[in-house]
PALUM-895325 format. One record per residue: residue in one letter; x, z, y of N, C-alpha, C, O in turn. Coordinates in steps of 0.001 Angstrom, whole numbers, plus 500000, padded with zeros to 6 digits. Layout:
// residues N
AXZYXZYXZYXZY/...
This chain:
// residues 477
M920127663744038426920497665107038343921552665356039365921509666389040033/L922537664440039537923589664565040628922906664540041888923311665353042719/Y921972663799042208921322663713043419920554665053043811920540665495044960/I919954665612042791919239666937042956920381668037043186920285668814044136/K921324668083042413922422669083042607922950668921044085923160669930044757/G923166667647044599923715667423045963922766667971046997923220668524047999/V921463667841046800920447668294047739920601669863047807920671670421048902/F920650670521046701920771671877046669922010672519047330921965673520048045/I923068671859047022924381672283047593924299672278049136924886673134049797/L923576671320049685923539671186051161922410671983051815922333672052053042/S921533672586051006920375673215051444920661674573052016921793675050051930/Y919646675229052613919615676610053075918948677515051937918510678624052243/H918881677096050772918292677907049747919248679188049507920468679083049386/P918629680261049458919555681580049370920203681676048053921228682354047980/D919725681063046952920250681330045714920035680136044644919013680104043959/I920982679220044541920841678147043735921340678373042278921141677514041419/S922002679555042006922654679928040707921885680897039970922221681102038803/G920864681557040478920254682629039855920839683935039956920241684956039617/S922192683907040496922830685208040871923970684915041868925108685326041641/E923652684175043016924599683777043944925156684805044786926282684780045281/R924196685809044929924473686939045902925728687709045699926508687898046633/G925946688169044466927133689016044213928423688199044483929351688727045096/T928492687045044081929654686235044219929964685937045770931129685857046158/T928956685790046570929042685442047936929677686572048759930509686391049647/F929125687918048309929658689002049113931104689131048879931811689435049839/G931621688941047748933108688964047354933883687965048191934961688264048705/I933322686786048319933953685715049090934016686132050580935055685965051219/Q932971686644051102932947687132052463933965688186052833934519688220053932/I934208689155051726935217690181051974936547689618052014937324690027052878/V936943688644051108938174688036051189938384687166052433939475687130053001/A937371686499052828937344685590054072937599686472055243938220686037056214/D937126687757055195937199688552056430938611689303056371938918690156057205/N939371688949055408940795689505055197940675691068054878941550691825055297/Q939703691502054213939508692797053899939846693001052392939692692030051650/P940336694294051825940717694399050440939533694023049592938425694369050002/L939625693371048486938686692930047625938089694165046890936872694282046754/Y938934695039046442938596696156045616938847697344046275939982697526046716/R937909698267046437938101699600047068937413700697046260936816700426045218/N937495701879046723936902703060046165935385702998046291934891703118047412/P934620702821045237933079702778045398932425704123046005931309704119046525/E933129705126045903932607706378046346932644706696047744932023707648048218/V933468705802048511933655705929049927932830704798050586932782703664050109/P932152705196051769931472704259052508932260702979052883933411703101053302/P931713701799052756930312701408052641929852701412051163928794700843050897/F930550701998050201930095702014048754930036700635048220929066700278047551/W931001699859048474931123698425047976931841698424046565932889699031046343/I931176697699045680931835697503044344931771695977043926930716695344043903/V932910695493043624933060694091043284933065693899041666933922694365040916/Q932055693200041316931769693230039866932599692376038903932641692575037689/Y933268691389039565933900690351038738935416690429039045935793691085040016/A936301689778038244937638689573038459937951688722039638937070687995040098/P939131688757040156939444688257041482939648686732041739939536686301042887/L939931685945040747940450684469041091939524683720041757939954683036042686/Y938182683676041473937432682878042102937032683298043663936799682454044529/Y936996684549043857936872685228045205938048684700046115937845684271047251/Y939257684764045545940456684361046325940522682902046522940970682423047564/L940052682126045466940106680832045717939196680192046873939555679344047690/V938064680732046768936989680332047841937211681042049175937072680425050231/G937548682312049141937735683123050309938939682733051036938841682571052252/K940017682567050476941282682073051161941089680712051662941644680432052724/T940337679752051022940165678405051527939244678519052757939412677747053701/Y938314679419052779937546679638053906938244680171055113938027679788056263/Q939112681100054748940091681711055848940844680568056546941018680563057765/L941289679588055715942094678624056322941346677612057226941924676961058097/L940091677530056975939232676643057815938886677486059065938345676905060006/N939157678826059151938931679628060283937487679598060787937186679526061979/W936631679657059779935138679904060119934783681332060010935393682149059320/D933758681568060738933173682988060857932688683480059395931853682797058802/P933162684568058854932677684944057564931327685552057492930890685909056398/T930573685709058674929171686041058735928372684764058780927145684858058790/D928952683566058808928252682305058819927860682041057355928596681345056656/I926815682531056906926404682521055513926219681068054945926547680769053797/F925666680189055846925558678740055409926776678119055048926858677420054038/R927744678332055822929211677720055615929835678449054347930516677835053526/I929584679649054262930293680494053030929603679801051751930276679266050870/Q928230679858051734927592679296050593927823677752050232927845677341049072/F927987676981051315928233675638051146929637675346050479929804674575049534/L930618676080051114931900676012050558931944676359049119932513675615048319/S931343677502048743931403677983047326930741676989046482931220676709045382/R929540676367046972928799675499046066929604674147045852929665673549044777/F930188673773046985931183672560046987932299672737045974932604671862045164/I932895673928046066934107674067045169933550674244043711934162673664042814/S932562674915043428931956675060042222931749673552041655932117673259040517/F931156672648042497930968671368042090932186670645041768932238669896040793/V933124670832042515934460670163042194935039670764040931935593670012040129/L934956672019040700935508672552039508934831672083038260935488671873037241/V933462671904038314932711671434037143933032669971037061933034669476035934/S933298669223038068933485667753037923934949667583037294935147666634036536/I935960668468037588937262668480037039937118668735035473937807668137034646/S936192669646035163935927670053033837935398668945033049935768668869031878/M934561668043033527933989666878033057935116665919032543935133665413031421/F936084665736033556937170664838033207938012665338032083938418664559031221/V938294666635032061939067667222030964938261667100029673938841666739028649/A937078667354029665936174667212028515936205665796028032936240665579026821/Y936194664745028965936170663416028546937488663138027777937467662550026696/F938586663554028330939895663191027631940034664019026334940668663579025375/T939491665104026326939458666029025040938685665226024014939216665084022913/V937674664764024202936792663992023287937406662812022798937376662520021602/R938069661985023827938640660710023501939967660974022710940222660259021741/R940833661992023096942136662133022604942042662745021298942698662247020384/F941297663783021080941451664640019817940285664447018837940400664870017687/I939089663783019271938092663598018365937814662128018114937005661709017286/K938619661341018970938618659795018757937280659309018962936946658333018291/V936454659808019763935092659250020109935337658039021003936367658012021676/S934429656999021058934440655865021840934311656181023339933917657300023666/K934604655307024224934713655576025620933143655849026059932840656767026821/L932260655011025530930856655061025981930362656491025482929850657261026294/L930503656812024264930130658161023819930713659201024445930051660215024664/S931928659113024794932644660236025673932056660396026972932044661524027465/V931538659367027632930701659446028843929300660066028638928774660745029519/V928728659820027484927461660398027057927700661853026837926884662659027283/F928746662249026191929130663614025850929228664407027265928765665541027391/C929811663774028215929999664444029552928707664593030337928446665586031017/C927925663545030197926516663607030772925696664729030101924978665488030752/L925835664788028834924951665958028129925522667269028510924788668222028769/L926833667343028551927567668671028992927125669085030478926750670227030742/F927201668092031389926746668356032771925163668794032789924782669734033486/G924432668165032110923052668468032072922813669872031562921985670585032130/Q923536670326030463923498671685030054923965672676031056923356673739031174/L925039672393031812925459673347032968924419673441033992924259674495034608/Q923692672392034216922796672372035280921394673134034730920681673776035501/E921142673002033516920054673736032941920335675272032867919491676106033198/W921552675576032419921877676977032573922771677059033794923976676831033684/H922289677335034803922711677091036116923793677971036779924063677883037977/L924355678769035982925214679748036648926569679248037080927385679968037656/T926779677933036764928057677379037359927761676782038779928658676109039287/N926556676967039490926453676558040822926794677851041681926146678896041615/S927877677644042480928385678561043457928382679930042731927733680911043094/R929228679853041615929557681151040781930809681122040246931393680051040076/I931339682281039930932630682303039132932678681584037879933727681150037403/D931403681445037280931409680591036049931865679192036021932177678626034974/S931902678614037241932423677271037383933913677236037131934420676372036415/L934604678182037726936092678281037486936379678670036036937302678141035418/L935546679640035472935683680088034091935458678854033154936204678712032185/F934542678032033386934274676906032535935448675978032552935918675522031510/L935946675686033806937227674774033904938336675285033056938999674492032388/F938601676682033041939677677193032281939392677087030851940332676848030092/T938112677249030355937632677100029064937933675755028492938517675664027411/V937541674656029206937878673349028701939314673101028546939783672574027537/L940048673505029612941518673404029507941984674129028283942761673552027522/Y941631675184028063942100676095026915941791675402025582942632675344024685/I940636674908025482940370674159024275941218672993024167941668672679023065/H941487672302025235942264671005025257943666671434024749944157670775023832/V944325672445025248945663672884024950945650673216023515946602672848022827/I944608673915022951944717674480021620944652673288020550945261673359019482/F943914672253020895943865670979020169945250670447019960945738670041018905/K945823670522021197947207669901021268948218670744020376949065670237019641/A948013672056020543948884672891019603948632672772018214949557672925017417/L947350672486017794947023672312016340947618670934015765947672670725014553/E948032670070016664948555668783016167950087668742015927950692667790015435/Q950626669916016347952161670119016295952493670385014827951666670807014019/K953776670103014545954191670356013145954575671815012932954579672298011800/E954888672497013982955255673933013973953984674757014038953078674432014806/E953897675850013224952659676635013183952612677274014578951552677222015202/W953685677872015110953769678537016370954526677522017314955622677073016982/N953994677220018343954559676313019457954272676708020784953597677711021018/K954777675928021732954613676243023233953274676114023709952928676739024713/Y952402675292023031951101675006023319950168676240023231949248676446024023/F950507677074022144949824678264021902950141679330022955949269680146023253/V951321679362023519951667680181024597950873679717025903950298680509026649/L950912678427026072950070677985027142948547678319027059947876678583028056/A948062678284025793946666678651025568946469680212025863945470680636026444/A947472680999025427947341682371025776947364682633027179946661683549027606/F948110681924027999948115682060029488946744681642030139946252682235031099/L946196680582029527944894680178030038943777681188029686942845681383030466/A943886681847028463942956682760028086943010684053028988941988684632029355/V944293684460029315944404685588030336943835685200031682943016685919032255/V944277684053032186943709683532033567942277683529033479941669684039034420/A941615683039032501940224683048032339939497684486032543938484684700033208/F940225685361031847939898686718031947939801687303033350938852687958033780/F940964686963034032941028687468035482940171686553036355940275686692037573/T939297685589035845938266684952036570937084685625036286936346685901037232/K936719685990034971935564686730034610935893687614033378936524687133032437/Q935469688909033374935766689736032190935283689325030841935824689729029812/S934256688516030854933633688109029536934570687088028772934413686796027586/A935559686581029585936545685724028951937527686469028170938553685881027832/L937340687729027829938114688396026768937956687794025471938842687930024627/I936895687133025233936585686412023974937626685384023682937997685142022534/H938105684764024779939020683565024627940289684085023877940845683335023074/S940766685339024110941938685975023480941459686398022113942249686309021174/I940214686860021914939912687189020588939812685886019675940228685924018517/V939304684839020170939363683576019468940661683271019005940848683028017813/L941598683259019853943061682962019462943550683700018330944082683183017348/L943315685143018531943790686013017498943055685884016148943627685949015060/G941760685700016321940868685394015210941262684130014321941212684078013092/Y941648683169015156942208681913014267943320682208013411943302681849012234/F944315682851013921945555683080013170945158684143012082945676684050010969/F944234685181012362943814686056011333943083685348010193943355685617009023/Y942157684445010527941457683661009434942262682879008623941920682640007465/R943495682368009189944225681446008365945391682213007723946297681642007115/F945314683520007894946431684448007375947894684041007926948879684202007206/Q947988683569009077949129683212009707949623684512010573949471684590011792/W950249685544009747950554686756010347951663686801011360951629687596012300/S952672685930011167953755685925012187953304685405013516953701685932014555/S952415684297013513951837683757014748950843684797015399950784684926016622/L950092685506014559949225686495015026949909687663015853949364688111016862/F951013688094015430951721689189016026952416688604017241952554689299018248/K952864687337017189953563686744018438952384686709019434952487687276020522/M951239686033019065950113685934020032949753687241020613949681687310021840/A949514688305019882949268689613020374950294689974021440949911690414022524/G951492689817021188952627690217022011952526689570023350952660690203024397/V952274688233023283952268687326024477951104687754025313951212687979026518/L949985687862024638948644688394025368948934689651026098948598689736027279/A949539690651025490949859691983025977950719691907027123950443692578028117/V951804691110027096952569690859028261951867690217029534951975690651030681/L951173689179029161950403688438030294949395689401030932949301689476032157/F948654690127030120947643691066030658948213692111031561947616692519032557/T949452692552031158950156693577031914950518693022033301950229693586034356/V951168691878033192951604691161034436950567690973035415950718691390036563/F949452690332035019948338689988035801947680691263036335947218691227037476/T947603692286035677947077693583036160947932694107037298947387694522038321/L949158694106037172950070694561038120949941693824039422949931694388040516/V949837692477039229949742691620040383948371691828041159948422692050042369/F947054691760040454945988691739041174945488693200041439944632693292042318/S945868694314040843945497695674041030946159696137042277945610697024042930/Q947365695588042699948243696053043808948500697514043619948450698313044555/L948798697871042279949134699245041888948087700181042130948362701374042004/Q946883699830042471945670700802042574944887700627041264943828700001041230/F945385701139040303944867700854038967943381701458038829942467700809038320/K943234702720039315941829703343039247940759702499039928939685702222039392/V941126702112041142940141701297041991939989700006041170938839699603040994/F940910699380040701940857698030040007939924698382038782938892697732038614/Y940224699250038053939366699598036857938012699987037149937103699582036425/D937770700788038209936411701155038559935515700041038960934303700050038742/N936251698938039642935450697750040095935164696849038801934022696501038503/L936268696510038078936184695563037032935408696053035805934699695268035176/F935535697379035446934859697820034325933797698844034661932732698828034044/G934035699732035610932994700657035947931629699992036307930558700473035938/S931740698824037070930542698180037494929791697568036354928624697206036507/L930447697436035170929876696779034063929099697776033069928643697424031982/Q929029698878033524928297700007032616926891699929032974926348700796033660/L926232698802032475924804698726032687924021698877031416924572698695030330/P922772699199031512921956699658030448921597698392029487921526697247029934/I921414698663028348920939697510027295919427697498027468918755698524027368/V918882696215027749917450696130028071917020694830027176917250693701027610/P916492694996026121916057693835025273914975693011026061914979691788025917/G914046693604026885913203692760027724913942691798028606913538690653028809/W915122692337029165915815691502030118916433690211029311916464689076029786/F916925690579027995917332689465027199916390688356027019916719687173027101/Y915140688804026758914121687724026517913815686972027859913627685757027811/A913760687625029023913316687101030171914408686094030818914055685062031389/Y915751686475030683916719685744031260917758684987030263918735684340030641/T917387685177029025918317684349028084917483683669027020917496682443026914/F916786684413026263916076683826025053915063682712025449914948681715024736/R914382682864026498913325682024026843913919680597027362913297679535027376/Y915114680787027739915849679594028308916682678881027245916827677662027335/V917209679530026296917997679073025218917067678228024131917366677113023703/V915997678906023806915314678292022671914677676907023034914898675940022306/P913898676799024136913296675367024367914436674329024544914277673194024094/A915582674677025186916508673637025456917413673328024267917832672198024016/M917684674435023547918807674382022542918413674757021182919339674773020371/S917403675021020808917001675398019341917568674396018403918268674820017483/L917337673017018528917747672000017703919269672001017793919937671984016760/F919812672020018946921372672123019075922045673235018178922990673056017410/I921391674393018417922007675634017684921938675419016134922880675680015385/A920661674891015702920577674756014163921501673820013781922209674103012814/V921667672622014406922580671609013884923992672121013918924704672041012917/S924412672641015041925862673110015111926114674237014057927169674281013424/F925187675071013905925454676043012864925615675495011491926440675994010725/V924830674446011129924985673954009815926340673179009604927000673246008568/I926665672454010686927988671770010555929061672713010655929985672518009865/N929155673605011368930268674584011537930360675506010302931455675849009855/L929194675897009760929277676615008538929969675927007329930707676508006534/K929611674533007294930208673734006286931695673728006476932479673947005553/W932082673447007819933551673282007991934248674592007692935317674595007082/L933635675767008131934336677049007915934715677356006475935719677995006156/V933802676832005615934038677084004183934923676051003589935745676350002723/N934772674821004042935428673690003272936536672886003892937340672188003275/A936474673084005281937459672217006058938862672528005863939192673708005749/A939853671466005803941193671625005682941780671314007118942842671859007420/D941223670561007929941661670116009244941661671261010110940625671900010293/P942857671597010712942971672783011726942003672694012807941437673718013188/K941743671479013377940799671373014525939429671860014093938785672699014723/R939000671233012894937629671613012508937519673158012169936499673794012433/I938573673690011599938600675074011372938455676018012615937709676995012677/F939300675556013600939207676157014923937756675980015559937112676943015974/L937352674817015594935937674630016223934863675472015566933942676011016179/S935052675529014364933945676325013546933980677652013908932961678235014278/L935205678259013825935408679653014152935063680056015513934415681076015747/S935511679226016447935262679448017926933802679309018227933276679947019139/T933173678504017485931677678306017802930852679640017371929981680120018097/F931186680134016230930610681357015882930980682648016616930126683496016872/L932300682783016957932648683818017811932043683677019276931558684660019836/F932081682577019807931457682409021175930037682762021266929544683436022171/F929362682217020182927932682591020050927686683971019837926782684538020451/G928465684609018958928172685891018705928475686954019827927795687954020057/F929565686577020452929919687407021680928825687298022804928355688279023380/A928486686038023041927472685795024069926191686502023724925535687015024630/T925795686563022478924483687041022166924609688632022267923689689304022733/A925736689164021829925924690648021829925990691249023278925618692399023511/T926489690399024240926494690823025639925293690501026424925070691108027472/A924490689568025978923313689153026697922251690148026758921322689909027529/F922230691254026057921266692292026068921451693229027289920522693963027625/K922523693222027900922744694173029003922073693727030254921868692526030431/H921721694608031125921069694281032369921985693326033246923199693503033351/G921370692413033794922178691379034569922698690232033809923178689276034417/A922638690255032523923176689001031729922146687915031881921018688082032343/A922649686800031448921848685522031712922239684518030665923185684760029915/V921575683437030582921757682135029561923096681641029769923625681129028782/G923885681692031046925049681178031297926252681785030439927365681259030452/Y925962682901029710926872683517028818927292682573027677928363682669027077/Y926318681629027432926444680650026421927135679348026677927120678428025859/H927759679291027870928484678056028240929604677681027352929680676510026978/E930522678592026956931537678367025957931056677885024736931561676894024209/Y930072678537024213929433678254022829928984676718022965929332675873022140/A928171676430024094927590675104024270928670674012024113928510673040023374/Y929803674231024865930929673235024772931494673068023485931593671941023000/V931919674201022814932643673944021490931523673514020445931828672764019517/G930362673940020581929203673424019628928978671976019928928768671257018952/L928986671481021002928839670122021358929930669276020822929686668234020214/L931207669738021053932361669089020380932250668926018981932643667894018438/G931698669952018295931680669918016763930562668860016479930698668030015579/I929564668913017199928368668022016791928860666472016933928615665635016065/F929571666192018110930053664795018295931161664433017309931297663276016911/Y931912665385016940933031665207015942932453664737014593932967663840013924/Y931244665474014219930799665273012892929979663943012885930160663132011977/F929031663697013938928099662565013846928878661246014202928539660178013693/Y929867661333015034930493660020015362931249659508014055931192658319013742/N931905660370013357932660660084012198931701659619011057931955658671010313/E930550660400010993929581660112009888928932658709010120928750657908009203/N928602658482011414927752657265011830928662655995011622928131654897011453/L929985656137011635930847655061011453930739654279010127931051653092010032/S930276655032009113930001654392007886928484654195007531928110653947006385/I927723654312008501926269653961008318925799652613008984926117652322010137/T925038651829008200924610650608008861923573650792009681922899651821009639/K923319649710010596922314649788011750920887649737011240919926650014011959/T920779649340009855919419649321009319919009650702008847917857650842008437/S919808651698008864919488653018008323918977653850009514919588653842010583/L917839654578009326917266655539010230918204656624010783918101657133011899/T919115656907009874920177657953010086921064657492011313921542658288012122/Y921226656174011362922083655536012489921492656053013946922213656304014911/Y920133656160013931919500656345015287919218657759015505918738658129016577/L919493658606014523919130660138014661919948660788015799919416661477016670/F921283660527015741922078661219016699921732660848018156921536661751018969/P921646659467018538921252659087019896919838659595020355919606659848021537/A918901659731019352917630660166019536917666661704020023917010662170020954/M918561662380019205918734663811019688919288664022021165918855664852021964/V920281663158021375921066663272022795919954662895023860919835663523024912/G919111661771023492918279661271024492917084662270024871916713662381026039/M916559662920023924915450663816024010915986664954024789915334665407025730/T917176665461024442917854666643025189917992666279026759917607667053027635/M918525665141026999918787664738028335917433664650029052917351665136030181/L916384664079028495915044663972029011914519665223029420913914665325030487/Y914721666294028571914388667609028818915066668239030028914441668821030915/F916347668087030004917337668660031183916729668060032423916391668806033342/T916560666675032509916317665960033774914963666284034265914792666405035478/S913911666449033377912551666838033759912517668191034282911724668447035188/Q913314669123033798913352670472034404913960670441035688913492671159036571/Q915042669633035940915595669693037364914682668948038282914639669298039461/M913948667954037858912926667275038705911799668335039183911423668469040348/E911348669037038103910312670129038340910809671100039481910096671380040445/K912068671588039304912727672516040219912723671822041586912356672411042603/Y913113670640041576913372669901042940911871669739043688911762670054044873/Y910874669297043026909604669137043712908820670405043864907847670381044619/N909125671480043250908438672775043486909115673640044414908592674718044696/T910258673289044945910979674104046032910811673659047397911059672482047660/N910446674400048239910229674135049664911408674488050465911486675527051121/L912390673524050387913618673667051053913519673917052599914274674695053184/G912553673215053198912259673308054615911938674602055091912295674974056208/K911189675418054199910912676779054427912185677688054597912334678526055487/Y913014677405053665914331678202053601915221677895054878915870678748055482/A915159676665055170915836676295056565915238677090057714916043677616058483/S913935677252057940913258677943058791913589679471058772913851680124059782/D913546679971057472913878681389057371915341681622057709915660682728058143/Y916213680719057554917702681052057942917755681113059516918528681909060050/V916970680308060250917046680387061641916519681703062106917079682341062997/E915433682107061494914842683365061846915756684725061622915820685652062430/Q916386684657060474917269685643060077918595685675061028919150686727061345/N918990684491061402920110684357062248919867684918063555920796685442064170/D918529684846064105918160685464065463918168687077065304918519687807066231/V917769687539064104917906688984063965919357689462063955919725690449064590/K920178688693063183921618689013063198922145689193064490922715690246064778/K921994688138065419922496688124066847922046689440067496922852690144068105/Y920729689772067356920281690953068164920934692202067654921313693033068479/V921106692419066328921585693627065770923110693724066166923609694778066559/L923766692615066041925228692738066272925436692916067737926504693439068055/A924653692595068642924758692910070011924607694364070342925112694831071363/H923921695080069498923653696545069777924283697512068950924401698669069353/I924743697121067718925259698191066772926741698279066958927424697294067237/G927245699545066788928627699958066921929441699538065764928922699236064689/K930730699517065977931622699009064870931450699661063596931379699019062548/D931368701129063664931282701903062503929901702299062088929751703112061177/E928883701764062714927525702158062409927102701180061312927606700069061149/K926047701754060524925527700945059478924046700502059655923339701015060522/V923611699563058835922366699037058851921817698980057386922547698668056445/V920517699293057241919847699133055965918844697967056163918183697896057199/I918733697065055183917893696002055265916870695956054136917225695892052959/S915804695985054453914677695865053264913933694682053383913077694552054258/G914218693754052506913474692313052633912186692325051873911719693267051233/G911737691254052028910346690921051293910402689845050247911491689557049749/E909348689258049897909267688266048905910005686959049227910275686631050382/D910334686192048091910888684977048201912118684837049147912169683982050031/F913103685737048895914289685930049520914249686312051037915214686119051776/R913130686838051434913102687198052866914111688401053091914088689431052418/G914905688169054014915969689206054356917295689051053495918319689661053806/W917229688264052475918308688142051626919612687629052387920644688295052306/L919572686502053093920617686086053894921113686836055062922234686637055530/L920214687766055571920380688625056697921322689712056144922152690191056917/Q921265690107054961922194691062054446923605690484054524924508691188054977/H923835689288054121925115688599054241925638688549055674926806688803055967/M924681688202056549925029688051057995925542689277058553926449689200059381/L925037690504058174925493691711058651926300692500057644926208693725057574/F927043691828056916927719692467055676928725693549056084928960694537055388/K929293693290057251930221694254057766929669695678058082930407696652058230/H928315695716058172927622696942058529926700697435057308925959698412057420/L926802696718056200925904696987055192926381698046054183927579698163053927/L925502698763053650925782699772052495925457699199051140924443698531050942/A926381699490050181926082699211048874925426697899048659924251697836048297/Y926146696866048872925557695434048814925212695155047270924244694447046994/Q925959695679046338925642695399044960924696696546044598925037697439043822/D923480696491045196922582697701045086922073697880043712921693699019043438/T921995696997042818921504697182041543922536697949040663922239698894039933/E923823697413040826924888698104039868925180699531040469925446700481039733/V925111699649041960925283701081042404924221701905042060924436703100041857/R922954701376041953921900702345041492922074702799040119921822703970039833/F922522701892039166922662702400037793923916703453037736923911704419036973/L924932703169038586926086704283038553925651705448039156926020706539038721/F924818705337040224924234706604040892923458707360039875923639708572039756/E922633706742039162921655707397038258922481708051037065922070709074036516/A923573707468036715924323707803035476925289708919035998925895709604035173/K925442709114037266926333710103037862927852709674037560928744710515037447/R928054708385037449929453707924037159930292708064038300931495708249038115/F929807707997039509930585708237040685930044709284041615928857709593041506/D930811709868042531930309710790043458929821710037044711930662709503045434/F928583709969044993928035709141046029927543710068047176926738709647048007/S928059711396047216927495712249048270927902711793049662927302712268050626/G928848710934049833929329710349051092928011709698051809927853709735053029/F927172709153050986925870708481051611925144709613052364924794709403053526/Y924904710769051794924207711791052529924802712304053771924162712695054746/D926136712268053650927110712661054904926681711646056034926409712049057165/L926633710377055702926295709246056704924903709567057252924739709403058461/V923974709964056576922621710214057080922569711439058041921902711441059075/K923379712544057583923599713693058504924321713385059698923988713917060757/E925322712543059634926053712280060853925434711206061643926010710810062656/K924279710683061261923538709800061936924373708403062258924388707881063373/K924933707985061315925673706779061328924899705568060803925373704445060973/I923684705746060150922887704616059803922111704340060962921095705012061141/R922433703442061792921962703280063068920688702428063030919783702718063812/Y920556701460062234919513700470062355918794700272060871919472700243059844/L917503700152060868916688699813059768916098698478060124915573698315061225/V916166697513059228915494696163059386914480696061058324914879695992057162/L913283696044058566912255695950057647911421694747057687910944694450058782/D911165693999056667910337692856056742908928693188056413908544693629055329/K908158692921057506906707693190057590906299694403056921906487695431057572/N905773694530055749905244695686055155906350696418054165906035697332053403/S907523695951054269908608696538053320908803698097053826908845698425055012/P908905698931052782909164700296053130910611700599053667911469699740053461/P910931701674054295912219702020054663912980702616053651913151703835053677/Y913497701875052697913862702287051324915205701631051082915408700447051348/L916186702509050527917555702000050112917501702045048596917562703138048034/Y917394700956047924917185700954046411918488701569045848918348702306044872/A919676701377046307920993701719045621921022703341045373921548703829044373/F920461704035046292920476705526046095919026706100046114918840707299046321/D918095705306045914916700705692045598916278706562046909915649707604046724/Y916566706208048043916471707018049230915389706302050255915466705141050658/T914504707132050537913479706634051611913738707327052946913763708553053047/F913932706478053978914195707017055293912895707491055995911817706923055821/N913070708589056815911825709018057620911775708238058869912690708309059688/L910770707518059036910616706594060188910418707425061469910544706894062572/N910119708681061334910014709574062557911334709742063228911414710037064420/D912347709558062480913601709532063057914078708330063644915184708321064185/Y913307707233063592913657705991064195912526705551065154911401706043065079/M912834704692065975911894704079066844911987702475066741913056701879066608/L910730701857066820910672700437066702911146699822068011910535699935069074/E912261699177067846912877698508068958912578697131069241912380696743070392/K912534696348068199912127694959068231911492694334067074911846694608065927/D910576693513067340909994692640066139910302691204066316909825690536067233/I911193690699065327911657689415065554911347688640064348911836688896063247/H910438687588064608909857686743063494909425687544062235909658687134061098/G908772688728062505908210689510061292909212690600060760908912691420059891/Y910437690517061380911393691632060914911429692706061959911800692486063112/K911008693945061494910878695088062478912202695707062545912731696125061515/V912763695792063667914131696366063847913862697739064404913322697877065501/Y914264698840063593914156700213064100915483700772064360916404700645063554/R915600701416065522916852702151065927916749703622065847915732704179066262/L917749704302065331917870705789065287917573706335066567918073705831067574/K916836707281066627916406708054067951917626708938068407917539709636069417/
């Protein structure tokens, strides 16, 4: 699985995470030293969907390397590499968490990390995505809370550190709001009212400070990007296609076992760590399921649940198996479950590897780079381009290569906001009237259509200037 991950990191595949595009554009904006968040009503109608930390981490690193922000291969390679490093650090933290707080043997702690890594690869949103940084903050957060629960004092400095990590996680991705809810929920469940109010106060102060820092006092713009972009429709069919059918084959046994264990602990356990694990398991699962019905959601929403659920399962079975003899069938049940799950993960990754023609994507990259060079040599600084791609990621990377001239790159999000009349996008029609949309690049039989604003251009206003590798380049007459 490590080998396959390495191959895809180094490849020209346009999307190894299932949703790499949105993250990559934000990195390019930071790498180009442009403001990450801006008014989505003003051309080029950019909206950045996620909180800023991952964008700044990768974008500023790219800036230090002094590479061209339109070099999409380098942008994606750096993002993929940094994501891999973040996930690798998460594995080390997870190893020490299992060893230190659950007292699992060294061998089984390694097995735990292998299983966790397999899960992250199966639910692949930690590849070149914000989720890789979020997952690191999650495992650090759990580690610190376990440390806090071992202290004699009910309220201690480790809970303050956990609150800090929860807020940092939120400013990595908004779904990490659940991390703060879990902390508050723990104190509420245990009737620890003084600690509950202290935690609420600490969280409120930290959220205020981080908002002041990252919003640069442009609160409306900051809000419109972080929350306005999330106003997406609820689509049950989307939940089935991108979440349910990936969760059930891989994790149905896992979910059933973790629910039984944690329900038992939630009712009977006296150990604070078991109480916290059981409460966080149900809260993470419930939050992930509730949010997975919106358009754009995916199976990666369950990463946090998978981690705490796995911790609970190892906690339970390792301690139970210590008292079971090797002649008992029960002794072999747990390793059999782990082995079958890893076999499933590995076979899925091998299927992905053998069914993906990475050579084709390398050729596609060269072709799109030729189109980029031609358009950049002819387009004006303030002129715009609309790119209508084809099947199998045709034209996908070209949008990144020409991102400085591209309109509404988060086209799906902009389309929903456009249809809901959430923002005033009349500026788009002003661009059309002012003849500032200079080029249309259409792949073969693709229509001259801009999905973001449901707008079809009249090709009578354009002339076919060049055909490059099947990409038809039209220039405004």
